[in-house]
C-alpha positions, 0 to 999 in steps of 0.5 A: 266142117271148114274147106281151108286146109292145114297145106301151105307148104304144097305149092298150087300146081302139080308138074306131071312129064313137063305139064303144068297144072296149075290149081285154086291156090285157095288150099282147100279140099276140093282142090287137095282132091282134084290134085290127086285125082290127077295124080291118081289118073298120072299113075295109071297113064301109061307113058308117063314114065316110071319114075315119074310116077315114083314120085307122083306114089310118094307125093300122093301117099303124103297127102294121103296120110295127112289126109286121113290123121285129119279130124276135118276129115273124119266123116269120109265114109270111105277111108283108104286105112283101113284097105292097106294094099300090097303097092307101092302105094300102099292103099288099096287102089279102089279104095284111095278112088272111093277116098278123093271122090267123095271128097271131091263130092262134098268139097265140089259140092259147098263150094257150089252151096257156096 
C-alpha cells in the first residue's frame, strides 16, 4: 500500500478560526490523518465558533467519505461507516477518532521505516 494518495484538490494548509496549519504538501495518508485530527480537536474546542465547526464538520465528513471509499485503506481496523452516528458528522465520533489514530499509527510507522 502506498502512502501517496488521491487528494490533489486539497490544499496544503488548513485554516481553523483564522489560524493556518501548514502540512508537508506531499499529499499522503499521514498528512490527511493529521489534518483530520486537527479538525476533530477544533470541533471539540469550545472557543471555536459554531459556523467554523459546521465548516470543519463538512470538510471532515468529505475526507472521511473519500478515505472510507479508498480501497487502499480497507485494511484499517475500525471503519467509521460501521458505526453511524446521530450527529451532524454522520459517524460515531469515537469510531472516527479510532480510525484517524489507526491511520496516523500505520502511516507514521511507514514514514519512520522509509
